[in-house]
N, CA, C, O and the ligand as a Tripos MOL2 file, in Angstrom:
@<TRIPOS>MOLECULE
protein
  269   267    68     0     0
PROTEIN
NO_CHARGES

@<TRIPOS>ATOM
      1 N         -41.3600 -200.2390 -116.0730 N.3       1 MET1
      2 CA        -41.5760 -200.7620 -114.7150 C.3       1 MET1
      3 C         -43.0740 -200.9500 -114.4430 C.2       1 MET1
      4 O         -43.8630 -200.0540 -114.7450 O.2       1 MET1
      5 N         -43.4720 -202.0680 -113.8930 N.am      2 PRO2
      6 CA        -44.9010 -202.2970 -113.6130 C.3       2 PRO2
      7 C         -45.4150 -201.3340 -112.5630 C.2       2 PRO2
      8 O         -44.6860 -200.9900 -111.6320 O.2       2 PRO2
      9 N         -46.6620 -200.8890 -112.6940 N.am      3 PRO3
     10 CA        -47.2300 -199.9230 -111.7550 C.3       3 PRO3
     11 C         -47.4290 -200.5010 -110.3600 C.2       3 PRO3
     12 O         -47.6550 -199.7590 -109.4050 O.2       3 PRO3
     13 N         -47.3460 -201.8170 -110.2410 N.am      4 SER4
     14 CA        -47.5980 -202.4450 -108.9430 C.3       4 SER4
     15 C         -46.3390 -202.5480 -108.1020 C.2       4 SER4
     16 O         -46.2650 -203.3520 -107.1730 O.2       4 SER4
     17 N         -45.3440 -201.7260 -108.4340 N.am      5 SER5
     18 CA        -44.1260 -201.7540 -107.6380 C.3       5 SER5
     19 C         -43.9520 -200.4190 -106.9210 C.2       5 SER5
     20 O         -44.3990 -199.3760 -107.3990 O.2       5 SER5
     21 N         -43.3040 -200.4710 -105.7810 N.am      6 ILE6
     22 CA        -43.0720 -199.2540 -105.0170 C.3       6 ILE6
     23 C         -41.5740 -199.0450 -104.8750 C.2       6 ILE6
     24 O         -40.7860 -199.9830 -104.9940 O.2       6 ILE6
     25 N         -41.2050 -197.8270 -104.6240 N.am      7 ARG7
     26 CA        -39.7860 -197.5280 -104.4730 C.3       7 ARG7
     27 C         -39.4980 -197.1360 -103.0420 C.2       7 ARG7
     28 O         -40.2090 -196.3260 -102.4490 O.2       7 ARG7
     29 N         -38.4590 -197.7130 -102.5000 N.am      8 ILE8
     30 CA        -38.0350 -197.3570 -101.1570 C.3       8 ILE8
     31 C         -36.5390 -197.0670 -101.1820 C.2       8 ILE8
     32 O         -35.8020 -197.5540 -102.0390 O.2       8 ILE8
     33 N         -36.1220 -196.2710 -100.2290 N.am      9 MET9
     34 CA        -34.7140 -195.9430 -100.1640 C.3       9 MET9
     35 C         -34.0580 -196.6930  -99.0230 C.2       9 MET9
     36 O         -34.6180 -196.7920  -97.9310 O.2       9 MET9
     37 N         -32.8950 -197.2100  -99.2710 N.am     10 CYS10
     38 CA        -32.1540 -197.9250  -98.2460 C.3      10 CYS10
     39 C         -31.8330 -196.9740  -97.0890 C.2      10 CYS10
     40 O         -31.2800 -195.8960  -97.3050 O.2      10 CYS10
     41 N         -32.1830 -197.3750  -95.8620 N.am     11 PRO11
     42 CA        -31.9380 -196.5130  -94.6990 C.3      11 PRO11
     43 C         -30.4550 -196.4110  -94.3360 C.2      11 PRO11
     44 O         -30.0670 -195.5750  -93.5190 O.2      11 PRO11
     45 N         -29.6600 -197.2360  -94.9240 N.am     12 ASN12
     46 CA        -28.2290 -197.1910  -94.6600 C.3      12 ASN12
     47 C         -27.6360 -195.9070  -95.2300 C.2      12 ASN12
     48 O         -27.6350 -195.6980  -96.4430 O.2      12 ASN12
     49 N         -27.1350 -195.0570  -94.3530 N.am     13 LEU13
     50 CA        -26.6500 -193.7470  -94.7810 C.3      13 LEU13
     51 C         -25.4720 -193.8440  -95.7460 C.2      13 LEU13
     52 O         -25.2170 -192.9210  -96.5200 O.2      13 LEU13
     53 N         -24.7760 -194.9390  -95.6960 N.am     14 ARG14
     54 CA        -23.6360 -195.0870  -96.6140 C.3      14 ARG14
     55 C         -24.0740 -195.6700  -97.9510 C.2      14 ARG14
     56 O         -23.2850 -195.7650  -98.8910 O.2      14 ARG14
     57 N         -25.3210 -196.0530  -98.0220 N.am     15 CYS15
     58 CA        -25.8010 -196.7270  -99.2200 C.3      15 CYS15
     59 C         -26.8380 -195.8790  -99.9490 C.2      15 CYS15
     60 O         -26.6040 -195.3760 -101.0480 O.2      15 CYS15
     61 N         -27.9980 -195.7370  -99.2970 N.am     16 ARG16
     62 CA        -29.0860 -194.9090  -99.8290 C.3      16 ARG16
     63 C         -29.5020 -195.3020 -101.2350 C.2      16 ARG16
     64 O         -29.8630 -194.4430 -102.0390 O.2      16 ARG16
     65 N         -29.4560 -196.5500 -101.5290 N.am     17 ALA17
     66 CA        -29.8600 -197.0130 -102.8530 C.3      17 ALA17
     67 C         -31.3820 -197.0120 -102.9640 C.2      17 ALA17
     68 O         -32.0880 -197.2910 -101.9940 O.2      17 ALA17
     69 N         -31.8720 -196.6980 -104.1460 N.am     18 ILE18
     70 CA        -33.3050 -196.7310 -104.3880 C.3      18 ILE18
     71 C         -33.6530 -198.1180 -104.9210 C.2      18 ILE18
     72 O         -33.1110 -198.5740 -105.9280 O.2      18 ILE18
     73 N         -34.5670 -198.7690 -104.2210 N.am     19 LEU19
     74 CA        -34.9460 -200.1200 -104.6160 C.3      19 LEU19
     75 C         -36.4050 -200.1590 -105.0350 C.2      19 LEU19
     76 O         -37.2630 -199.5520 -104.3940 O.2      19 LEU19
     77 N         -36.6770 -200.8710 -106.1070 N.am     20 ALA20
     78 CA        -38.0570 -201.0730 -106.5360 C.3      20 ALA20
     79 C         -38.4990 -202.4460 -106.0590 C.2      20 ALA20
     80 O         -37.9090 -203.4650 -106.4160 O.2      20 ALA20
     81 N         -39.5470 -202.4550 -105.2480 N.am     21 VAL21
     82 CA        -40.0400 -203.7220 -104.7130 C.3      21 VAL21
     83 C         -41.5150 -203.8780 -105.0750 C.2      21 VAL21
     84 O         -42.2230 -202.8800 -105.2080 O.2      21 VAL21
     85 N         -41.9860 -205.1080 -105.2350 N.am     22 PRO22
     86 CA        -43.3990 -205.3310 -105.5760 C.3      22 PRO22
     87 C         -44.3230 -204.9360 -104.4250 C.2      22 PRO22
     88 O         -43.9290 -204.9430 -103.2590 O.2      22 PRO22
     89 N         -45.5530 -204.5940 -104.7810 N.am     23 GLU23
     90 CA        -46.5460 -204.1950 -103.7770 C.3      23 GLU23
     91 C         -46.7420 -205.2820 -102.7200 C.2      23 GLU23
     92 O         -46.9990 -204.9900 -101.5520 O.2      23 GLU23
     93 N         -46.6190 -206.5250 -103.1450 N.am     24 LYS24
     94 CA        -46.8580 -207.6200 -102.2080 C.3      24 LYS24
     95 C         -45.7740 -207.7330 -101.1540 C.2      24 LYS24
     96 O         -45.9000 -208.5050 -100.2030 O.2      24 LYS24
     97 N         -44.7060 -206.9610 -101.3230 N.am     25 ALA25
     98 CA        -43.6320 -206.9700 -100.3360 C.3      25 ALA25
     99 C         -43.9290 -206.0420  -99.1670 C.2      25 ALA25
    100 O         -43.1460 -205.9520  -98.2210 O.2      25 ALA25
    101 N         -45.0690 -205.3490  -99.2370 N.am     26 ARG26
    102 CA        -45.4220 -204.4070  -98.1680 C.3      26 ARG26
    103 C         -45.5290 -205.1110  -96.8190 C.2      26 ARG26
    104 O         -46.0640 -206.2140  -96.7060 O.2      26 ARG26
    105 N         -45.0020 -204.4350  -95.8040 N.am     27 GLY27
    106 CA        -45.0660 -204.9920  -94.4600 C.3      27 GLY27
    107 C         -43.9720 -206.0160  -94.1950 C.2      27 GLY27
    108 O         -43.8830 -206.5620  -93.0950 O.2      27 GLY27
    109 N         -43.1520 -206.2750  -95.1850 N.am     28 GLY28
    110 CA        -42.1040 -207.2710  -95.0050 C.3      28 GLY28
    111 C         -40.7210 -206.6570  -95.1280 C.2      28 GLY28
    112 O         -40.5520 -205.4380  -95.0910 O.2      28 GLY28
    113 N         -39.7620 -207.5110  -95.2710 N.am     29 LEU29
    114 CA        -38.3830 -207.0520  -95.4050 C.3      29 LEU29
    115 C         -37.8350 -207.4160  -96.7770 C.2      29 LEU29
    116 O         -38.0980 -208.4920  -97.3140 O.2      29 LEU29
    117 N         -37.0720 -206.4900  -97.3180 N.am     30 VAL30
    118 CA        -36.3830 -206.7950  -98.5660 C.3      30 VAL30
    119 C         -34.8880 -206.5900  -98.3550 C.2      30 VAL30
    120 O         -34.4710 -205.8460  -97.4670 O.2      30 VAL30
    121 N         -34.1070 -207.2430  -99.1610 N.am     31 LYS31
    122 CA        -32.6700 -207.1360  -99.0240 C.3      31 LYS31
    123 C         -32.1440 -206.1180 -100.0150 C.2      31 LYS31
    124 O         -32.4710 -206.1530 -101.2020 O.2      31 LYS31
    125 N         -31.3280 -205.2180  -99.5120 N.am     32 CYS32
    126 CA        -30.7370 -204.2100 -100.3850 C.3      32 CYS32
    127 C         -29.7110 -204.8700 -101.3020 C.2      32 CYS32
    128 O         -28.8410 -205.6220 -100.8630 O.2      32 CYS32
    129 N         -29.8430 -204.5650 -102.5740 N.am     33 ARG33
    130 CA        -28.9140 -205.1570 -103.5330 C.3      33 ARG33
    131 C         -27.5380 -204.5270 -103.4350 C.2      33 ARG33
    132 O         -26.5360 -205.1260 -103.8280 O.2      33 ARG33
    133 N         -27.4990 -203.3150 -102.9090 N.am     34 SER34
    134 CA        -26.2410 -202.5850 -102.8640 C.3      34 SER34
    135 C         -25.3980 -202.9250 -101.6400 C.2      34 SER34
    136 O         -24.2030 -203.2030 -101.7490 O.2      34 SER34
    137 N         -26.0510 -202.8980 -100.4510 N.am     35 CYS35
    138 CA        -25.2800 -203.1210  -99.2290 C.3      35 CYS35
    139 C         -25.6340 -204.4460  -98.5550 C.2      35 CYS35
    140 O         -24.9420 -204.8800  -97.6340 O.2      35 CYS35
    141 N         -26.7020 -205.0830  -99.0090 N.am     36 GLY36
    142 CA        -27.0690 -206.3830  -98.4500 C.3      36 GLY36
    143 C         -27.8500 -206.2990  -97.1570 C.2      36 GLY36
    144 O         -28.1590 -207.3260  -96.5540 O.2      36 GLY36
    145 N         -28.1780 -205.0820  -96.7170 N.am     37 GLY37
    146 CA        -28.9280 -204.9160  -95.4770 C.3      37 GLY37
    147 C         -30.4120 -205.1490  -95.6770 C.2      37 GLY37
    148 O         -30.9170 -205.0740  -96.7970 O.2      37 GLY37
    149 N         -31.1110 -205.4340  -94.5810 N.am     38 ASN38
    150 CA        -32.5480 -205.6230  -94.6500 C.3      38 ASN38
    151 C         -33.2670 -204.2890  -94.5360 C.2      38 ASN38
    152 O         -32.9480 -203.4730  -93.6720 O.2      38 ASN38
    153 N         -34.2310 -204.0770  -95.4050 N.am     39 ILE39
    154 CA        -35.0010 -202.8450  -95.3960 C.3      39 ILE39
    155 C         -36.4600 -203.1980  -95.1690 C.2      39 ILE39
    156 O         -37.0060 -204.0840  -95.8270 O.2      39 ILE39
    157 N         -37.0860 -202.5000  -94.2360 N.am     40 ARG40
    158 CA        -38.4920 -202.7580  -93.9860 C.3      40 ARG40
    159 C         -39.3510 -201.9630  -94.9800 C.2      40 ARG40
    160 O         -39.1610 -200.7610  -95.1610 O.2      40 ARG40
    161 N         -40.2720 -202.6430  -95.6010 N.am     41 VAL41
    162 CA        -41.1690 -201.9890  -96.5560 C.3      41 VAL41
    163 C         -42.4100 -201.5170  -95.8060 C.2      41 VAL41
    164 O         -43.0720 -202.3190  -95.1470 O.2      41 VAL41
    165 N         -42.7340 -200.2330  -95.8960 N.am     42 PRO42
    166 CA        -43.9290 -199.7160  -95.2010 C.3      42 PRO42
    167 C         -45.1790 -200.4410  -95.6510 C.2      42 PRO42
    168 O         -45.3730 -200.6970  -96.8390 O.2      42 PRO42
    169 N         -46.0390 -200.7740  -94.6710 N.am     43 ALA43
    170 CA        -47.2120 -201.6060  -94.9630 C.3      43 ALA43
    171 C         -48.2520 -200.8620  -95.7890 C.2      43 ALA43
    172 O         -48.9130 -201.4620  -96.6360 O.2      43 ALA43
    173 N         -48.4010 -199.5780  -95.5560 N.am     44 ALA44
    174 CA        -49.4230 -198.8400  -96.2880 C.3      44 ALA44
    175 C         -48.9820 -197.4150  -96.5140 C.2      44 ALA44
    176 O         -48.0910 -196.9050  -95.8350 O.2      44 ALA44
    177 N         -49.6210 -196.7770  -97.4840 N.am     45 ARG45
    178 CA        -49.3140 -195.3870  -97.7600 C.3      45 ARG45
    179 C         -49.8480 -194.5010  -96.6430 C.2      45 ARG45
    180 O         -50.9260 -194.7520  -96.1050 O.2      45 ARG45
    181 N         -49.0960 -193.4700  -96.2980 N.am     46 SER46
    182 CA        -49.5120 -192.5870  -95.2100 C.3      46 SER46
    183 C         -50.6410 -191.6650  -95.6580 C.2      46 SER46
    184 O         -51.2950 -191.0210  -94.8380 O.2      46 SER46
    185 N         -50.8590 -191.6090  -96.9620 N.am     47 ALA47
    186 CA        -51.8770 -190.7000  -97.5000 C.3      47 ALA47
    187 C         -53.2510 -191.3610  -97.5600 C.2      47 ALA47
    188 O         -54.0720 -191.0120  -98.4080 O.2      47 ALA47
    189 N         -53.5020 -192.3110  -96.6660 N.am     48 SER48
    190 CA        -54.8130 -192.9480  -96.6530 C.3      48 SER48
    191 C         -55.3300 -193.0590  -95.2200 C.2      48 SER48
    192 O         -55.3110 -194.1360  -94.6250 O.2      48 SER48
    193 N         -55.7910 -191.9290  -94.6740 N.am     49 PRO49
    194 CA        -56.3140 -191.9320  -93.3000 C.3      49 PRO49
    195 C         -57.6460 -192.6790  -93.2310 C.2      49 PRO49
    196 O         -58.3410 -192.8090  -94.2390 O.2      49 PRO49
    197 N         -57.9980 -193.1660  -92.0480 N.am     50 PRO50
    198 CA        -59.2680 -193.8840  -91.8900 C.3      50 PRO50
    199 C         -60.4410 -192.9690  -92.1710 C.2      50 PRO50
    200 O         -60.3690 -191.7760  -91.8760 O.2      50 PRO50
    201 N         -61.5190 -193.4910  -92.7310 N.am     51 PRO51
    202 CA        -62.6840 -192.6670  -93.0700 C.3      51 PRO51
    203 C         -63.3170 -192.0540  -91.8370 C.2      51 PRO51
    204 O         -63.5760 -192.7540  -90.8580 O.2      51 PRO51
    205 N         -63.5660 -190.7580  -91.8740 N.am     52 PRO52
    206 CA        -64.1860 -190.0780  -90.7300 C.3      52 PRO52
    207 C         -65.6310 -190.5120  -90.5320 C.2      52 PRO52
    208 O         -66.4400 -190.4440  -91.4580 O.2      52 PRO52
    209 N         -65.9460 -190.9510  -89.3440 N.am     53 VAL53
    210 CA        -67.2900 -191.4610  -89.0570 C.3      53 VAL53
    211 C         -68.2790 -190.3080  -88.9000 C.2      53 VAL53
    212 O         -69.4260 -190.3960  -89.3400 O.2      53 VAL53
    213 N         -67.8220 -189.2230  -88.2660 N.am     54 ALA54
    214 CA        -68.7080 -188.0960  -88.0110 C.3      54 ALA54
    215 C         -69.1860 -187.4610  -89.3150 C.2      54 ALA54
    216 O         -70.2770 -186.8920  -89.3740 O.2      54 ALA54
    217 N         -68.3670 -187.5620  -90.3540 N.am     55 ASP55
    218 CA        -68.7050 -186.9590  -91.6310 C.3      55 ASP55
    219 C         -69.9670 -187.5850  -92.2330 C.2      55 ASP55
    220 O         -70.8260 -186.8770  -92.7590 O.2      55 ASP55
    221 N         -70.0730 -188.9060  -92.1520 N.am     56 ALA56
    222 CA        -71.2170 -189.6100  -92.7150 C.3      56 ALA56
    223 C         -72.4960 -189.2030  -91.9860 C.2      56 ALA56
    224 O         -73.5450 -189.0330  -92.6080 O.2      56 ALA56
    225 N         -72.4030 -189.0470  -90.6660 N.am     57 ASP57
    226 CA        -73.5640 -188.6590  -89.8680 C.3      57 ASP57
    227 C         -74.0390 -187.2670  -90.2540 C.2      57 ASP57
    228 O         -75.2370 -187.0050  -90.3690 O.2      57 ASP57
    229 N         -73.0680 -186.3810  -90.4500 N.am     58 GLU58
    230 CA        -73.3960 -185.0160  -90.8060 C.3      58 GLU58
    231 C         -74.0530 -184.9540  -92.1870 C.2      58 GLU58
    232 O         -74.9870 -184.1840  -92.4110 O.2      58 GLU58
    233 N         -73.5560 -185.7650  -93.0900 N.am     59 GLY59
    234 CA        -74.1080 -185.7920  -94.4360 C.3      59 GLY59
    235 C         -75.5600 -186.2390  -94.4120 C.2      59 GLY59
    236 O         -76.3850 -185.7160  -95.1620 O.2      59 GLY59
    237 N         -75.8760 -187.1960  -93.5620 N.am     60 ARG60
    238 CA        -77.2440 -187.6970  -93.4500 C.3      60 ARG60
    239 C         -78.1640 -186.6040  -92.9120 C.2      60 ARG60
    240 O         -79.3090 -186.4570  -93.3390 O.2      60 ARG60
    241 N         -77.6240 -185.8420  -91.9590 N.am     61 LYS61
    242 CA        -78.4010 -184.7840  -91.3160 C.3      61 LYS61
    243 C         -78.7820 -183.7000  -92.3270 C.2      61 LYS61
    244 O         -79.9300 -183.2600  -92.3940 O.2      61 LYS61
    245 N         -77.7840 -183.2850  -93.1090 N.am     62 SER62
    246 CA        -78.0300 -182.2060  -94.0700 C.3      62 SER62
    247 C         -78.9570 -182.6880  -95.1880 C.2      62 SER62
    248 O         -79.7170 -181.8950  -95.7440 O.2      62 SER62
    249 N         -78.9010 -183.9600  -95.5150 N.am     63 ALA63
    250 CA        -79.7650 -184.5150  -96.5570 C.3      63 ALA63
    251 C         -81.2180 -184.4660  -96.0880 C.2      63 ALA63
    252 O         -82.1340 -184.2140  -96.8710 O.2      63 ALA63
    253 N         -81.4010 -184.7110  -94.8010 N.am     64 LYS64
    254 CA        -82.7460 -184.7090  -94.2280 C.3      64 LYS64
    255 C         -83.3200 -183.2840  -94.2860 C.2      64 LYS64
    256 O         -84.4930 -183.0610  -94.5840 O.2      64 LYS64
    257 N         -82.4290 -182.3430  -93.9860 N.am     65 ARG65
    258 CA        -82.8610 -180.9570  -93.9620 C.3      65 ARG65
    259 C         -83.2160 -180.4760  -95.3760 C.2      65 ARG65
    260 O         -84.1310 -179.6740  -95.5670 O.2      65 ARG65
    261 N         -82.4670 -180.9910  -96.3570 N.am     66 ALA66
    262 CA        -82.6900 -180.5710  -97.7430 C.3      66 ALA66
    263 C         -84.0450 -181.0680  -98.2570 C.2      66 ALA66
    264 O         -84.7120 -180.3890  -99.0380 O.2      66 ALA66
    265 N         -84.4330 -182.2410  -97.8150 N.am     67 SER67
    266 CA        -85.6980 -182.8190  -98.2980 C.3      67 SER67
    267 C         -86.8410 -182.5330  -97.3250 C.2      67 SER67
    268 O         -87.9760 -182.9420  -97.5690 O.2      67 SER67
    269 ZN        -28.3580 -200.4970  -99.0030 Zn       68 ZN68
@<TRIPOS>BOND
     1     1     2 1
     2     2     3 1
     3     3     4 2
     4     3     5 am
     5     5     6 1
     6     6     7 1
     7     7     8 2
     8     7     9 am
     9     9    10 1
    10    10    11 1
    11    11    12 2
    12    11    13 am
    13    13    14 1
    14    14    15 1
    15    15    16 2
    16    15    17 am
    17    17    18 1
    18    18    19 1
    19    19    20 2
    20    19    21 am
    21    21    22 1
    22    22    23 1
    23    23    24 2
    24    23    25 am
    25    25    26 1
    26    26    27 1
    27    27    28 2
    28    27    29 am
    29    29    30 1
    30    30    31 1
    31    31    32 2
    32    31    33 am
    33    33    34 1
    34    34    35 1
    35    35    36 2
    36    35    37 am
    37    37    38 1
    38    38    39 1
    39    39    40 2
    40    39    41 am
    41    41    42 1
    42    42    43 1
    43    43    44 2
    44    43    45 am
    45    45    46 1
    46    46    47 1
    47    47    48 2
    48    47    49 am
    49    49    50 1
    50    50    51 1
    51    51    52 2
    52    51    53 am
    53    53    54 1
    54    54    55 1
    55    55    56 2
    56    55    57 am
    57    57    58 1
    58    58    59 1
    59    59    60 2
    60    59    61 am
    61    61    62 1
    62    62    63 1
    63    63    64 2
    64    63    65 am
    65    65    66 1
    66    66    67 1
    67    67    68 2
    68    67    69 am
    69    69    70 1
    70    70    71 1
    71    71    72 2
    72    71    73 am
    73    73    74 1
    74    74    75 1
    75    75    76 2
    76    75    77 am
    77    77    78 1
    78    78    79 1
    79    79    80 2
    80    79    81 am
    81    81    82 1
    82    82    83 1
    83    83    84 2
    84    83    85 am
    85    85    86 1
    86    86    87 1
    87    87    88 2
    88    87    89 am
    89    89    90 1
    90    90    91 1
    91    91    92 2
    92    91    93 am
    93    93    94 1
    94    94    95 1
    95    95    96 2
    96    95    97 am
    97    97    98 1
    98    98    99 1
    99    99   100 2
   100    99   101 am
   101   101   102 1
   102   102   103 1
   103   103   104 2
   104   103   105 am
   105   105   106 1
   106   106   107 1
   107   107   108 2
   108   107   109 am
   109   109   110 1
   110   110   111 1
   111   111   112 2
   112   111   113 am
   113   113   114 1
   114   114   115 1
   115   115   116 2
   116   115   117 am
   117   117   118 1
   118   118   119 1
   119   119   120 2
   120   119   121 am
   121   121   122 1
   122   122   123 1
   123   123   124 2
   124   123   125 am
   125   125   126 1
   126   126   127 1
   127   127   128 2
   128   127   129 am
   129   129   130 1
   130   130   131 1
   131   131   132 2
   132   131   133 am
   133   133   134 1
   134   134   135 1
   135   135   136 2
   136   135   137 am
   137   137   138 1
   138   138   139 1
   139   139   140 2
   140   139   141 am
   141   141   142 1
   142   142   143 1
   143   143   144 2
   144   143   145 am
   145   145   146 1
   146   146   147 1
   147   147   148 2
   148   147   149 am
   149   149   150 1
   150   150   151 1
   151   151   152 2
   152   151   153 am
   153   153   154 1
   154   154   155 1
   155   155   156 2
   156   155   157 am
   157   157   158 1
   158   158   159 1
   159   159   160 2
   160   159   161 am
   161   161   162 1
   162   162   163 1
   163   163   164 2
   164   163   165 am
   165   165   166 1
   166   166   167 1
   167   167   168 2
   168   167   169 am
   169   169   170 1
   170   170   171 1
   171   171   172 2
   172   171   173 am
   173   173   174 1
   174   174   175 1
   175   175   176 2
   176   175   177 am
   177   177   178 1
   178   178   179 1
   179   179   180 2
   180   179   181 am
   181   181   182 1
   182   182   183 1
   183   183   184 2
   184   183   185 am
   185   185   186 1
   186   186   187 1
   187   187   188 2
   188   187   189 am
   189   189   190 1
   190   190   191 1
   191   191   192 2
   192   191   193 am
   193   193   194 1
   194   194   195 1
   195   195   196 2
   196   195   197 am
   197   197   198 1
   198   198   199 1
   199   199   200 2
   200   199   201 am
   201   201   202 1
   202   202   203 1
   203   203   204 2
   204   203   205 am
   205   205   206 1
   206   206   207 1
   207   207   208 2
   208   207   209 am
   209   209   210 1
   210   210   211 1
   211   211   212 2
   212   211   213 am
   213   213   214 1
   214   214   215 1
   215   215   216 2
   216   215   217 am
   217   217   218 1
   218   218   219 1
   219   219   220 2
   220   219   221 am
   221   221   222 1
   222   222   223 1
   223   223   224 2
   224   223   225 am
   225   225   226 1
   226   226   227 1
   227   227   228 2
   228   227   229 am
   229   229   230 1
   230   230   231 1
   231   231   232 2
   232   231   233 am
   233   233   234 1
   234   234   235 1
   235   235   236 2
   236   235   237 am
   237   237   238 1
   238   238   239 1
   239   239   240 2
   240   239   241 am
   241   241   242 1
   242   242   243 1
   243   243   244 2
   244   243   245 am
   245   245   246 1
   246   246   247 1
   247   247   248 2
   248   247   249 am
   249   249   250 1
   250   250   251 1
   251   251   252 2
   252   251   253 am
   253   253   254 1
   254   254   255 1
   255   255   256 2
   256   255   257 am
   257   257   258 1
   258   258   259 1
   259   259   260 2
   260   259   261 am
   261   261   262 1
   262   262   263 1
   263   263   264 2
   264   263   265 am
   265   265   266 1
   266   266   267 1
   267   267   268 2
@<TRIPOS>SUBSTRUCTURE
     1 MET1         2 RESIDUE 1 A MET
     2 PRO2         6 RESIDUE 1 A PRO
     3 PRO3        10 RESIDUE 1 A PRO
     4 SER4        14 RESIDUE 1 A SER
     5 SER5        18 RESIDUE 1 A SER
     6 ILE6        22 RESIDUE 1 A ILE
     7 ARG7        26 RESIDUE 1 A ARG
     8 ILE8        30 RESIDUE 1 A ILE
     9 MET9        34 RESIDUE 1 A MET
    10 CYS10       38 RESIDUE 1 A CYS
    11 PRO11       42 RESIDUE 1 A PRO
    12 ASN12       46 RESIDUE 1 A ASN
    13 LEU13       50 RESIDUE 1 A LEU
    14 ARG14       54 RESIDUE 1 A ARG
    15 CYS15       58 RESIDUE 1 A CYS
    16 ARG16       62 RESIDUE 1 A ARG
    17 ALA17       66 RESIDUE 1 A ALA
    18 ILE18       70 RESIDUE 1 A ILE
    19 LEU19       74 RESIDUE 1 A LEU
    20 ALA20       78 RESIDUE 1 A ALA
    21 VAL21       82 RESIDUE 1 A VAL
    22 PRO22       86 RESIDUE 1 A PRO
    23 GLU23       90 RESIDUE 1 A GLU
    24 LYS24       94 RESIDUE 1 A LYS
    25 ALA25       98 RESIDUE 1 A ALA
    26 ARG26      102 RESIDUE 1 A ARG
    27 GLY27      106 RESIDUE 1 A GLY
    28 GLY28      110 RESIDUE 1 A GLY
    29 LEU29      114 RESIDUE 1 A LEU
    30 VAL30      118 RESIDUE 1 A VAL
    31 LYS31      122 RESIDUE 1 A LYS
    32 CYS32      126 RESIDUE 1 A CYS
    33 ARG33      130 RESIDUE 1 A ARG
    34 SER34      134 RESIDUE 1 A SER
    35 CYS35      138 RESIDUE 1 A CYS
    36 GLY36      142 RESIDUE 1 A GLY
    37 GLY37      146 RESIDUE 1 A GLY
    38 ASN38      150 RESIDUE 1 A ASN
    39 ILE39      154 RESIDUE 1 A ILE
    40 ARG40      158 RESIDUE 1 A ARG
    41 VAL41      162 RESIDUE 1 A VAL
    42 PRO42      166 RESIDUE 1 A PRO
    43 ALA43      170 RESIDUE 1 A ALA
    44 ALA44      174 RESIDUE 1 A ALA
    45 ARG45      178 RESIDUE 1 A ARG
    46 SER46      182 RESIDUE 1 A SER
    47 ALA47      186 RESIDUE 1 A ALA
    48 SER48      190 RESIDUE 1 A SER
    49 PRO49      194 RESIDUE 1 A PRO
    50 PRO50      198 RESIDUE 1 A PRO
    51 PRO51      202 RESIDUE 1 A PRO
    52 PRO52      206 RESIDUE 1 A PRO
    53 VAL53      210 RESIDUE 1 A VAL
    54 ALA54      214 RESIDUE 1 A ALA
    55 ASP55      218 RESIDUE 1 A ASP
    56 ALA56      222 RESIDUE 1 A ALA
    57 ASP57      226 RESIDUE 1 A ASP
    58 GLU58      230 RESIDUE 1 A GLU
    59 GLY59      234 RESIDUE 1 A GLY
    60 ARG60      238 RESIDUE 1 A ARG
    61 LYS61      242 RESIDUE 1 A LYS
    62 SER62      246 RESIDUE 1 A SER
    63 ALA63      250 RESIDUE 1 A ALA
    64 LYS64      254 RESIDUE 1 A LYS
    65 ARG65      258 RESIDUE 1 A ARG
    66 ALA66      262 RESIDUE 1 A ALA
    67 SER67      266 RESIDUE 1 A SER
    68 ZN68       269 GROUP 0 **** ****
């Protein structure tokens, strides 16, 4: 299986089929091969929070103190 594919589970409780969909399908809908229902593909991984802005400021401050 190509690494650029993601796996999602059909939300249909009677189906629950695992589907492999391409990365480019993110944010869209795919059709379940098992039950024929539409499944929404999550647009992005939840494990990627926005970069903390305060962190960069703090890093600059400590760098100044070090030098
Ligand atoms: Zn299904």
